[in-house]
C-alpha positions in Angstrom: 33.1 34.1 8.8 31.4 35.7 5.8 30.4 39.2 6.4 31.1 41.0 3.1 29.0 41.6 0.0 28.6 38.0 -1.3 26.8 39.1 -4.4 30.2 39.8 -5.9 30.3 36.1 -6.7 28.6 36.5 -10.0 29.1 35.8 -12.9 28.2 32.3 -11.9 31.0 29.9 -12.9 32.5 27.3 -12.7 29.6 24.9 -13.0 30.1 22.9 -9.8 29.7 26.1 -7.8 26.5 27.3 -9.5 24.0 26.5 -6.8 26.3 27.8 -4.0 26.8 31.1 -5.9 23.1 31.5 -6.6 22.4 30.9 -3.0 25.1 33.4 -1.8 23.9 36.1 -4.3 20.2 35.7 -3.4 21.0 35.7 0.4 22.9 38.9 0.0 20.1 40.5 -1.9 17.7 39.6 0.9 19.8 40.4 4.0 21.0 43.7 2.5 17.4 44.8 2.0 17.7 45.1 -1.8 15.0 42.5 -2.0 12.1 43.6 0.2 10.0 41.4 2.5 7.1 39.8 0.6 8.8 40.6 -2.8 7.9 37.8 -5.2 10.7 35.6 -6.6 10.2 34.0 -10.0 12.4 31.2 -11.2 12.3 32.3 -14.8 13.5 35.8 -13.9 16.4 34.4 -12.0 17.2 32.0 -14.8 17.3 34.9 -17.2 19.3 37.1 -14.9 21.9 34.5 -13.9 22.0 32.6 -17.1 21.6 29.2 -15.4 19.1 26.3 -15.5 16.1 25.9 -13.1 17.8 23.2 -11.1 20.4 25.3 -9.2 17.9 28.0 -8.8 15.5 25.7 -7.0 18.2 24.2 -4.9 19.3 27.6 -3.7 15.7 28.6 -3.0 15.1 25.5 -1.0 18.2 26.3 1.1 16.9 29.8 1.7 13.5 28.4 2.7 15.1 26.1 5.2 16.8 29.1 6.8 13.6 31.0 6.9 14.7 33.8 4.5 12.0 33.0 1.9 8.5 31.6 2.0 7.3 29.0 -0.5 3.7 28.0 -1.2 3.5 25.3 -3.8 1.9 26.5 -7.0 1.2 29.9 -5.4 4.3 31.9 -4.6 7.9 32.1 -3.7 8.7 35.3 -1.9 11.1 37.0 0.5 10.1 36.2 4.1 9.2 39.2 6.4 11.4 39.8 9.3 10.0 38.0 12.4 11.1 40.4 15.1 10.5 38.0 18.0 12.4 35.3 16.2 15.2 37.7 15.5 15.4 38.6 19.2 15.5 34.8 20.0 18.4 34.4 17.6 20.3 37.3 19.2 19.8 35.7 22.6 21.2 32.5 21.3 24.2 34.2 19.8 24.9 36.1 23.1 24.9 32.9 25.1 27.5 31.4 22.6 29.6 34.5 22.5 29.7 34.8 26.2 30.7 31.2 26.7 33.4 31.5 24.1 34.8 34.6 25.7 35.1 32.9 29.1 36.8 30.0 27.5 39.1 31.7 25.0 40.0 35.2 26.2 42.3 34.2 29.0 44.4 32.3 26.5 44.7 35.1 23.9 48.1 36.1 22.5 49.1 39.7 22.0 48.2 39.3 18.3 44.7 38.1 19.1 44.1 41.0 21.5 45.3 43.5 19.0 43.1 42.0 16.3 39.9 42.3 18.4 40.9 45.8 19.6 41.3 46.7 15.9 37.7 45.6 15.3 36.6 47.7 18.2 38.4 50.7 16.8 36.7 50.0 13.4 33.3 50.1 15.0 34.1 53.3 16.9 35.4 55.0 13.7 32.4 53.9 11.6 30.0 55.7 13.9 27.8 53.8 16.4 24.8 55.8 15.3 24.8 53.6 12.2 25.0 50.4 14.2 21.8 48.9 12.6 22.9 49.6 9.1 24.2 46.8 6.8 27.8 47.9 7.3 27.4 48.4 11.0 25.8 44.9 11.5 28.7 43.4 9.5 31.3 45.1 11.7 29.6 43.9 14.9 29.3 40.4 13.5 33.0 40.3 12.6 33.9 41.2 16.2 31.7 38.6 17.8 32.5 36.0 15.2 36.2 36.3 15.9 35.6 35.6 19.6 33.5 32.5 18.7 36.2 31.2 16.2 38.9 31.6 18.8 37.2 29.1 21.2 37.5 26.3 18.5 34.1 24.9 19.2 33.1 23.6 15.8 29.4 23.1 16.8 29.0 26.7 17.9 30.8 27.9 14.8 28.5 25.9 12.6 25.4 27.2 14.4 26.6 30.8 14.2 27.9 30.7 10.7 25.4 28.3 9.1 22.2 29.2 10.9 22.4 32.6 12.5 24.8 34.7 10.4 22.4 35.6 7.6 19.7 36.6 10.1 22.1 38.5 12.4 23.4 40.6 9.6 20.0 41.1 7.9 19.0 44.8 7.7 16.0 45.5 9.9 14.3 48.8 9.4 15.0 50.8 12.6 14.9 54.3 14.0 18.3 56.2 14.2 20.2 55.1 17.3 19.6 57.5 20.2 22.5 59.5 21.5 22.1 57.9 24.9 22.4 54.4 23.4 25.4 55.5 21.3 27.1 56.6 24.5 26.2 53.3 26.2 27.6 51.3 23.3 30.8 53.4 23.2 31.4 52.8 26.9 30.8 49.1 26.5 33.3 48.9 23.6 35.9 50.8 25.6 35.4 48.5 28.5 35.8 45.5 26.2 39.1 46.9 25.0 40.4 47.1 28.5 39.1 43.7 29.5 40.7 42.1 26.5 44.0 43.7 27.5 43.7 42.0 30.9 42.5 38.7 29.3 39.4 38.8 31.5 36.9 36.5 29.8 34.3 36.6 32.5 34.4 40.4 32.4 34.0 40.4 28.6 30.9 38.2 29.0 29.5 40.5 31.7 29.8 43.5 29.3 28.5 41.7 26.2 25.3 40.6 27.8 23.9 44.0 28.7 25.3 45.5 25.5 23.2 43.1 23.4 20.2 43.4 25.7 19.9 47.1 25.5 21.1 47.8 22.0 19.4 44.9 20.2 17.2 42.5 22.2 15.0 45.0 24.0 14.4 47.2 20.9 13.4 44.0 18.9 11.0 42.8 21.6 9.4 46.3 21.8 9.1 46.5 18.0 7.5 43.1 17.9 5.0 44.0 20.6 4.1 47.2 18.8 3.6 45.4 15.5 1.4 42.8 17.1 -0.7 45.5 18.8 -1.0 47.3 15.5 -2.1 44.1 13.7 -4.6 43.4 16.4 -6.1 46.9 16.2 -6.3 46.6 12.4 -8.1 43.3 12.6 -10.6 44.6 15.2 -11.3 47.6 13.0 -12.0 45.4 10.0 -14.4 43.3 12.0 -16.2 46.4 13.3 -16.5 47.8 9.8 -18.3 44.7 8.5 -22.1 44.6 8.2 -23.9 41.9 10.3 -24.7 39.8 7.2 -21.1 39.5 6.1 
């Protein structure tokens, strides 16, 4: 599953890969945060930057629009879509359900090599520092761990959903506060439990650790941030209405 910096695909050649490479490059710009929400995207600027015609640019932009990463209003604008925090939480809940199912199905069948591979990913997360869990690099490390579990279950539909529809959103950098020390300890304990459960090939146990790990570290903070943003927007709207004169 792709988790690295896919912008490395430029320069854009050979010709039959142009639209895919434009798509990959723009997607990486968006999910890494280098292109900010509501930033305008102009076809002519991309044509000049990438040295390609308008057709592959539009094809790539249409794919990104279908995925919800950009917004298009005909004859008005094409821009980076803002992060919908509630939708992001919904996507995480969907991913958790799939990962938990795949763990129950696949973990009991793991070879020593598969266990060692996943334990290596856990060690990588611990070494990288869990306080940076919401950074681009941290998100990629987490996604690689969960992606390997899904791949091991050999359910192509789930793989397609995770890799084709959810991956870009799940690795998109969302502005967040530094991870609290208490949450870092919770995540470290969860990862250590996963390491032991993998050793025992306990798929049900892995699922039972994954669900609260996602809930506390990701889903609840996203829901809380969405509620705060909605309250702030409502207060701003009320303030604007109060400030208007009766004749307006």
